[in-house]
C-alpha positions in Angstrom: 0.0 0.0 0.0 2.7 2.5 0.9 4.7 1.7 -2.2 1.6 2.5 -4.4 1.3 5.8 -2.6 5.0 6.6 -3.3 4.5 5.7 -7.0 1.5 8.0 -7.2 3.5 10.8 -5.6 6.4 10.3 -8.0 4.1 10.3 -11.0 2.4 13.4 -9.7 5.7 15.2 -9.3 6.8 14.1 -12.8 3.6 15.5 -14.4 3.3 18.7 -12.5 3.6 22.1 -14.2 7.0 23.6 -13.6 6.2 27.0 -15.1 6.6 30.0 -12.7 3.3 31.1 -11.2 1.7 33.3 -8.6 -1.7 33.3 -6.9 -3.7 36.0 -5.0 -6.5 34.6 -3.0 -9.5 36.3 -1.3 -9.1 39.6 -3.2 -12.0 41.9 -2.3 -13.0 42.7 -5.9 -15.6 40.8 -8.0 -14.1 38.4 -10.5 -16.2 39.9 -13.2 -14.4 43.3 -12.7 -11.0 41.6 -12.5 -11.5 39.7 -15.8 -11.7 42.9 -17.8 -8.2 43.9 -16.7 -6.9 40.4 -17.2 -8.0 40.4 -20.8 -5.8 43.4 -21.5 -2.6 41.6 -20.7 -3.2 37.9 -21.6 -0.5 36.7 -24.0 1.6 39.9 -23.8 5.3 40.3 -22.9 5.8 40.8 -19.2 7.2 44.3 -19.5 4.4 45.4 -21.8 1.8 43.9 -19.4 3.3 45.8 -16.4 3.2 49.0 -18.4 -0.4 48.5 -19.4 -1.4 47.7 -15.8 0.4 50.8 -14.6 -1.8 53.1 -16.8 -5.1 51.3 -16.6 -7.6 53.2 -14.4 -9.3 50.2 -12.8 -9.5 49.1 -9.2 -8.1 45.7 -10.1 -5.0 47.1 -11.8 -2.7 47.6 -8.7 -3.6 44.1 -7.4 -2.8 42.4 -10.8 0.4 44.5 -11.1 1.6 43.3 -7.8 0.7 39.7 -8.6 2.5 39.8 -12.0 5.6 41.3 -10.4 5.6 38.5 -7.9 5.3 35.9 -10.7 8.3 37.6 -12.5 10.3 37.5 -9.3 9.5 33.8 -8.9 10.7 33.1 -12.4 13.9 35.1 -12.1 14.9 34.0 -8.6 13.6 30.4 -8.3 13.7 29.1 -11.9 16.6 31.3 -13.1 14.7 32.4 -16.3 15.5 35.4 -18.4 13.0 38.3 -17.7 13.1 39.5 -21.3 11.8 36.2 -22.7 8.9 35.9 -20.3 5.3 36.3 -21.4 1.9 35.8 -19.7 0.9 32.3 -20.7 -2.2 32.0 -18.5 -4.0 34.4 -16.3 -7.5 33.9 -14.9 -9.8 35.0 -12.0 -12.1 32.6 -10.3 -14.8 33.7 -7.8 -14.0 33.3 -4.1 -16.3 33.2 -1.2 -19.0 35.8 -1.0 -19.5 37.9 2.2 -23.2 38.3 2.8 -24.4 41.5 4.5 -27.8 43.2 4.9 -28.9 46.8 4.7 -32.0 48.1 6.4 -35.0 49.0 4.2 -38.4 50.5 4.8 -41.0 49.0 7.0 -38.5 46.9 9.0 -37.3 44.8 6.0 -33.8 44.1 4.9 -32.1 43.8 1.5 -29.0 41.6 0.9 -25.6 43.0 -0.1 -23.2 40.5 -1.6 -19.6 41.5 -1.2 -17.8 39.3 -3.7 -14.2 38.1 -3.6 -11.9 36.5 -6.2 -8.9 34.2 -6.6 -6.4 35.5 -9.3 -3.7 33.2 -10.8 -0.9 34.0 -13.2 1.3 31.5 -15.1 4.3 32.7 -17.0 6.3 31.0 -19.7 9.3 31.6 -22.0 9.0 32.5 -25.7 
């Protein structure tokens, strides 16, 4: 039984993705709003993507800029890749848990407020 588990672990390690990546979880912005920013930089060179994010007037831009910078640092420091050959291979935002709040309304009723969160992931690759 233990040898089968070790074989599975070795197979998993052999098949795992070795591309540099970074993840930001529980970001307090809706994933719908983040996806509009992510579509601007998908497939672009890293330096071009960082420049685009710097001048995009959206609330998600600073968060994605910081995340992309972290992924570049992971690639350069951990995988010893050349920064100039990196591009954004995959970038996506998935919905995270929703915080449910209520606001008071007329005649003693309440209306829900859904404060949405998102999980953002970036995967880089070399050209």
